[in-house]
Every structure is written in C-alpha cells, then in structure tokens.
NUKOL-933106 format. One record per residue: x, y, z of N, C-alpha, C in turn; residue in three letters. Coordinates in pm, whole numbers, plus 32768, in hexadecimal, padded with zeros to 4 digits. Example, Ala and Ser with C-alpha at 12.3 -4.5 7.8 and 13.67 -1.06 7.14 Angstrom:
2
85277DC7830C84CE7E3E830C85287EB6830Cala/85057F1F82C485577F9682CA850A80038313ser/
END
This chain:
65
2D34C364EC012CDAC2F8EBDF2D20C273EBFFmet/2CDEC221EC4D2D1DC1A7EC7E2D0FC130EC21asp/2CA4C12BEBD52C8DC0B4EB852C50C0D8EAFFgln/2C5CC07BEAA22C25C08DEA1D2BC7C01BE9FEphe/2B63C037E9B02B05BFD2E9822B07BFD4E8EBthr/2B1FBF61E8AE2B24BF5AE81D2A9ABF70E7E2gln/2A98BFB4E7712A1DBFC8E7262A37BFA0E696met/29D6BF62E65A29E2BF39E5CE299ABF9EE574ser/29AABF8DE4F32963BFE1E49428CCBFCDE4A4his/28A2BF54E4C02814BF37E4D527E1BF82E550lys/2831BF88E5BC280CBFD3E63427F1C065E613asp/2847C09FE5C22838C12CE59C27BBC13EE547ile/27A3C0DFE4EF272AC0E2E49C26ADC0E1E4F3glu/26AAC089E5552637C07EE5B0262BC0FFE602val/2699C131E6352698C1A9E6892663C222E63Fala/2678C228E5BD264BC29CE57125B2C2AAE570ser/256CC240E59524DAC241E59724A2C257E623glu/24F8C268E68724CCC273E71224D4C302E744leu/2489C31EE7AF2491C3A1E7F12515C3ABE83Dser/253AC424E86225B5C439E8AF25B1C3EAE932lys/253FC3EEE9772532C3A6E9F72544C310E9E1ala/250AC2DCE9772516C24CE95B25A6C225E93Fser/25EBC279E8F52679C25DE8D726CBC25EE958ile/26B4C2C1E9AE26FEC2C8EA2D26E3C24DEA84leu/2664C225EA8E2641C1AFEADE2681C132EAA2val/267AC123EA2026B3C0AFE9DC274AC0A7E9F5trp/278FC119E9E6281FC11AE9FB2841C0FBEA8Dmet/27F5C134EAEA280EC11BEB7827FAC087EB98lys/2791C04BEB612779BFBCEB7827EBBF68EB3Eleu/281FBF8EEACC2890BF44EA91290BBF4DEAE9arg/2922BFC2EB242994BFD3EB7E2981BF80EBFCile/2908BF86EC3528ECBF36ECAE28FABEA0EC94tyr/28D0BE75EC1E28CBBDE4EC042955BDA7EBF2ser/29B4BDF2EBBF2A3BBDBEEBAE2A3EBD3CEB60gly/2A98BCE4EB852AABBC66EB3D2A37BC05EB53ala/29EFBC13EBC12984BBB4EBE02909BBC8EB87ser/28F8BC42EB542882BC5EEB022803BC71EB53gly/280FBC79EBD7279BBC89EC2F27AFBD04EC87arg/2743BD52EC962749BDCBECE826C5BDDCED31ala/26CBBE04EDAE2652BE13EDFF264FBE94EE51phe/2676BF07EE17266CBF83EE6425D8BFA9EE72pro/25B6BFEEEEDD252BC01BEEEA2515C092EE8Dthr/2499C0A7EE6A2479C117EE122495C19CEE58arg/247FC1A1EEDB249BC21DEF232531C239EF26ser/2583C1D1EF312615C1E2EF2D263FC215EEA3lys/2603C1DDEE3A2622C20AEDB225FCC29DEDA0met/2586C2C3EDD32559C34DEDC825BBC3ACEE0Dala/25E4C387EE842642C3D9EED026C7C3E6EE87glu/26FEC377EE5B2782C379EE1A2781C3C1ED94glu/2711C3BAED4C270BC3F8ECC826CFC484ECCAleu/269FC4AFED3F2665C534ED4925E1C53FECFEgly/2596C4D1ECFB2515C4CDECB624A7C4B3ED1Bleu/242DC4D7ECF623BBC4BBED4C2395C427ED43ser/2351C3F6EDA92324C36CEDA822C4C351ED33leu/2266C3ACED132213C395EC9D2265C389EC1Bpro/22D1C3D7EC0F2327C3CDEB99236CC345EB93ser/2399C315EC0623D9C291EC0D2373C226EBE7ile/22FAC230EC1B2293C1CDEBFB2273C1CCEB66asn/2269C242EB282251C24AEA9622C5C20BEA4Aarg/2340C225EA7923B5C1EDEA3723B2C153EA3Cala/238FC11CEAAF2387C08AEABA231CC053EA5Cphe/22ABC098EA522241C06AE9F42274C06FE965arg/22BAC0DBE94222F3C0E6E8BA2356C075E89Dasp/23A6C055E900240DBFEEE8ED23D3BF60E8E6leu/2361BF4DE9262323BEC8E92122F4BEACE894glu/
END
C-alpha cells in the first residue's frame, strides 16, 4: 500500500450508514483527492478500478451526494 488517508471518528460514523459500493467510492475519491481535496476520475475508471458495475458506481455517487 503506497499511501494512507486519514479518517476521523465522524467518517466512520457516516460510513456505517453507507453501502459497500458507496464506501469504496468515497475512499477512492479521498485517495485521488490527496491534499488538494479535489478529484475528477471518470465513473468508468472508478468502476474498473473497484471491480464494480457502472450502475453500482452511479448509485454510490447518488448515495454520497
């Protein structure tokens, strides 16, 4: 594992209410965003990297919004 992303107790609290796909997308976005806090991966790239279908990625983004 090359990098770490800090998580707070509040992050864990929020994650406990999300689906597995939503948690994976959220964590991947946090890794992509790094110090800048901004991330712009395509949904198809996220699906490929996480081994999820595009509809699952789309549902995860809706959940996270």
